[in-house]
N, C-alpha and C positions, 0 to 999 in steps of 0.2 A: 441156165435156169432163169425163169421169168421172175418178175417182181413178186408175184403172189407166193411162189415157192420159197423164195428167200424169207419172206415174212413169216411163213408157217414154221420154218426151221428155227427162226429166232424165238417164236412163242414157245416152241417145244423145249428149247434150251432153258428159257426162263422158268417154265413150269418145273423142269427137272431140278434146277438149282433151288427153287423154292421148296420143293418136297424134301430135298436133302437138308436144307436149313431147318425145316420143321422137325425132321427126325433127329437132327443133332441137338436142337433145342430141348427136345424131350429128355435127352440124356444129360442135360446140365453141364456141357463143357463150357469153359470160359474162352469163347472165341471172340475175336474183334468184330465190330459191326461191319456190315457190307453196304457201302454207300450206294452202289448202283442198284441193289435190290430195294433200297428205300424209295427209289424213284417210282416204283410200282405201288400204288396205294393199297391194293388188296393184299400185297405180300409184305407190307411194312411190319405188321404185327407178328408175322411168322418168322421173319429173319432176325428180329431183335432177340438177343440172348436174355434169359430170365435174370432178374436181379436177385442178388444174394439176400437171404432172409436175415442174416446177421448184420448189424450195423458195423461200420468201419470203426476200429479202435481209435480212441483219442487219448490225449494226455501226454506228458513228457516222457522221454526215453528213460527207462529205469535201468536197463542193462542191454547187452548185446549177446546173441547166441549164434552158434555155428550154423552156417547155411545148409549143411547136410543133415541137421538134426542130431549131431553128435553131442554128448554131454560135456560141452565146452562153452564157457561163458566168460564175459569180460565186462568190466565196469566202464571202459572207454572204448571208442572205435578201434577195431582190430581187423587184421586180415588173416586168411588161412595160409597154409603153406604154399598153395598154388596161386596166391595173390587175390583171392576173392574176399569181398568185404563180409564181416559178420552182420547178421540181420538185427536191426534195432527192435526192442520189445517195449511197447508203450505201456503206460500205467493202466490204460483201459483194457488191455488184454487179460483175460482170465486164464493164465497159464496153468496147466495141470499136466503132470507127467504120467498119469495113469493111462490105462488102455482105453477107457471110455470117456466120452466128452464130459466136462464138468457139469453141464446143465443136467444131463441124464443121471449122473451119479448123485447129484444133490436132490433131484425132484422125484426120483423113482425109488420106491422101497424095494426090499428084498423079494417080496412076493409079486413084483411087477406093477403094483398099483401106485398111483401118484401119492406123494407124501402130502400131508396136511400142513399148511402154513400156520404157525402159531401166532407170530407177530412179525413186525419189521423193526430192525434196529438201525440206529444212526450209522452211516457209512464212515464217519470220521471217528468212531469210537466214543462219542459223547453219550452220557446216560440219558438217552431219549429213545423211546419206543413208540410204535404206532400200530393199531390194530388193522390199518388199511395201508395200501401202497401210498407213498408220498415222496416228496423231494425235500432236500435240505435247502438252506439259504443260498448255496452255490449251484443248485440245480442237480445235485447228485441223487440218484435213486437210493431209497432206504433198502437195506439188505434183508431178504426174507430169512426167517428162522423156522426150520421145518420140525415137525414132530419127530422125536427120536434123538434130535441133536441136543436137547436140553434134559434128557432123562438122567444122565450122570453129571451132577453139578460139579463134581470134583475133577472131571476130566476135560481137558482143553484139546480141541483138534485144530491143527494148523495145516494149511494147504502146503503141498510139497514145494510149489514154487516159492512161497514165502520162506520156507525153511532154507532153500538155496540162497535166497537174497539176504537173509539175516545172519547166516553163518552159524546155525545151531549145531552144536557138537556135544556128544555124550560119551561117557566112559563107564566102566563097570566098577562097582564098589568091591573092594578087596579086603582081605585080612592081612594086616602087617603091624609091625612094631613101630609105634610113634616115637620119634626121637625129637626131643625139645631141648636143645642146648641153651643154657643161660650164660650169656656173655656179660661179664662185669669187670670193673677195674679192681686191682688189689695191690698190696705192698708186701714185701718180704720182711719178716720179723723173726727174731730169735725165739727159739723154743725156751720158754720160761723155766722149764724143768731142767734145762741143761746149762744154766748159768750158775757160777760159783764165785764167792768172794774169799779172799784171804785176809783174816783179821786175828788179832790176839785178844785174849780175855783178861789181860793184866798189863800193867805198864812194862814197856820194853824199850831197848835202845838198839837201833839197827847198826850192826857192825859192817856188813857187806851185802851188796845187792848183785844178783847174777846179771850177766850180760843179756838181758831180755828187755824189750821195750813194747810199747803198744803196737799191736798188729802181728807180733811174733806168734808162731805156733809152738806150743809146748806139749810135752807128754806127761802123763800121770806119773808122779814121783820125781820129776825133774826139779833140781834145786832152784829156788827163787831168791832166797836171802838167808843171812845168818844174823841172829839177834841175841841180845842178852837180857834176861829178866830175873831179877832177884827173887821174885816169888816162885818162879819155875825152878830156879836153882835150889831154893830151900826145900821145895817139895821133892825134888829129885834126891837130895841128900837124905831126907827122912825115909824115902822109899828104899834107898841103898842100905841104910841102917837096919831097916826091918828085914831086908833080905839076908844080911849077914847075921842077924840074930836068930835065924831059924825060920823066918818067913811067917810067924804066927800073925803079925800085924801088918804084913805087906799088902794085904788086899785093900785095906783102907787107904794106904799111901798111894797105891796104884790108881785107885779111883779118883784121888785128888788130882793126879797128873792128867788123867783123861778129862776131868772137868775143866782143866786149863787148856784143853784142845791141843795138847802136845801130840805131835804126829806119832802114830804107832811104831814106826821104825826107830824113833828116838828111844821110846820105852824099851823096845827089844834090844837096842844097843846097850842100855844100862844093865839089863838082865845078863847080856853076854859078857861084857867087859868088867862089870862090877866097879864102874867108875862114873862119876858125875861129870857131865860135859858142861863147861862154862858157857859156851855159845851153842845155841840150838839152830840146826839147819831146817828151814821151813820149805816144804816141797809143794808142787802143784797137786791139787786134789783131783784133777781130771785132765783128759786130753782136751785141748781147745785152743782158742785164739785169745790173746791178752787184749781185753777191751780197755782197761785202765791200769796205769802204774802210778801210784800216789806215794811212793817211798823213795828216799834217797839215803845214802850212807851217812851215819851219825845222827840221824833224827830220832826223836823220841816218839814212840807210838803209844797212844792211849788205848785203853780197852775199847774195842768196838770200831776203831778206825779201819776203814777199808784201805788195805795196802795194795792189793791186786784184785781186779775183776776179770774173770775169763769165762768163755762160753764155748761149748761144743757145737760146731756148726755142721756136723755131719747130717743133721736133720733140721730143717727150718720150717717156719709157718708162713703160709700165704693167707693174709687176712683180707678177704674180699667184701665189698659193700654191695649187698644184694637189695634191690628195691623191694618195697613192701609187697607190691602186687605180684612179684615173681617168687616170693618166699615159699609159697605152697608147692612149687616145682622142685625145690631143693630138699634132699633127704640126706641124713647122716649115712655115710658109707658110699655115697655116689662118687663115681670116678670123675676126676677133674684134670684138665691139662692147662699148662701155663706157658706163656712166652714173655720174654723180656726184650726190650728194645736194644740192649747192648749185645745181645747174642742172637742175631737174626738167623733163622733156620733151625734153631734149637728149641725143643719142647721138653717140658718137665711134667711128669705125671705123679698124681697123688690121689688121696681120697678125702672127702669131707669128714672131719673129725668132730666138729662141734658147730652148732648154730647158736649164737649168743642170744640169751633170753631178753633182749631189749631192742627196741626200735628207736633210732635217733629222731627226735622231734624236729630237728633242723633240716635233715636231709631225707627223712622218711626211708631210711635204709637200715638193714640189719647186718651186722658183721658175721661172716662165716669163716671158720678156721679150717684150712686145708694143710695137711702135713705132707711135705715134699722131701724125699731123700736128696741130700746134697753132698755126696761123697767127695767130689772134686773141689768143693768150696767155691763154685762159680757164682752161686747166688749170695749176694751180700745184703746185709740189713738195709732196709728202707729203699730197696730197688722197686721201681714201678713195674707192675705186671699186668698182662692181659689174661684174664682167667675165663675158661669155658667149662662150666659144670654140666655134666651129662644128666639128663632127666628124661622122663617119658614113661611109656608102658613097658612092663617087664614081659608081658605076653601079647601075642597078636590080637588086634581088635579090628572091628569093622571100620574102615576109613575111606573117605572120599577126598578128592582134591579140594583145596581151600576155595577155589572159584565156584564150586558146586553149591556152597552154602550161602544163602541170602539171609543176612543177619540184620534185623530191623531194630535191635536193641531190646525188644520185649519178647521176640520169638525168632526162631531159626527155621528156615524153610529150605527144602531140597526139591527140585523138579525131577520126577521120575519119567523116564522115556519108556512108554509102553509100546512103541513101534507104530508104523503106519501113520505117523503124524499126530499121535495121541500122547498127551502129557498130563501128569497128575501132580499138583503141588502137594507136598507131604511135610507136615510139621515134625521136626526132629529135636532130639536132645543131644547136644554136642559135648565132647569131653576135651581131651588134650589136643593141642595143635603143635605141629612141628614138622620140619622137612617138607613143607608144601602140602601136608595132608591134615585132615581134621577127623578126630574120632567121632563116630556116630553111635551113641549109646542106645538110642531107641528111634524107630521109624524107618530104618533102611536095613536090609539084610544083604549078606554077601551074594554077589551075582546080579543085583539090581543095577540097571543102567540109570545113571543120573546125568543131567544136563550140566555141562561145565562151561559152556559158552552161550551167550545171548539168553541166559536164563531169566534175566530181569524183564525181557520182553514178554516171555511166556507167563511170568508171574503177573505182569500188568494185564495181559489178556485174561488170565484167570480171575483177577479181581474185577475186571470189567464184566465178565460173564456172570459172576456172582451178584454184582450190582444190578445188572439187567434182569436177572432171574428174580431178584427181590422186588424190583419195580413192576414186574409183569404179573398181573393177577389173572385168574381164569376168565374173568369177565372181558378182558381185552382181546381174547382170542375170538376169531370169527366162528 
């Protein structure tokens, strides 16, 4: 082939390649530049691929996503199972996990017509708006607010990508019984109604003391001592005389013996034997433990002297100190459990019997009395006890997790999850708290979804939206 033929073939190849590049450029593929085509001046504009209309994202890396588009994310660099790197997502990227692009979703209304821009707000969340596009001091564009986005001032819409990054989580409000145990310290004390003393009502001399000492257990009717009293002996002789005389005046003499606290079995022995006993045997008035023994053989006992003190310990009291602010949760009849340090693993159960009608001005606590059965006598007076008093609602109430309630001190707010990234702050009235749940008396119904994680961020967004809406007047809109 001669030189002219080779030149013609070369031009034909160049023209074919240029036409192919022009056709490919019209379909917007991302192809690399062809350096040898750029050598031909009239084909340079045809071979160059079109530039993207969207600017490249900027800003720091905020997280990493799966390279295959799977719903997998990481806060630090990570690799897939097959060793590929996760793709970094920059702060400038407007991520949206919906089907249509975010720009179209934000600027096109339901009827297909473009939305009207009301105003522009500060990109950093500052309370600053503008009726026209502008930049802040760092060069960031103000964010447009479209018509329809501000119609419901109580609802906040958060982009799906932001929900993923902030970790917003919601749960359903349910009906349940709120359990609010009150844990307070207490001490074991004797039941005051089960304490007895042994004393005489006249002068007496102790002849013999039974072999019992402090701490011994005695039964009702068990002998404690024998004593002689001249007054009791004279009254017994008069009673016997009246009995032998026909019994017309015996009633008065018997009453005198009872007034001297003579045990009933001694009077019955006089009736049976018709003899006056020189020494009187004094017996235990009840079952119990001897707390005091103040008598010795040969001593003289004056009227009213406490010779023995004994107590029935089959039932004891637990006196707990309840702080003033928790007093409203304690009710008479509430169940209570108690543990003592000397008996690990053992629990004792009882019920609240009395709430003392006085608050200690030094400790700001009120004493609460709990009656505890003690058949084995394991609980000893003045033992230290850890007391847990049950309280709460008797019937199921609407309750949400404690983390769902934002308490500012003057009001309580719950964030309702309406789905599709829409949230509504709702002021509520709370009741009892316990077991990780809070009673909602007004503002939330059973089945409503409430935000339990990152709700402070949504509340801040809601307050910002309310502030911007208050600052923006109709005159500022174009």
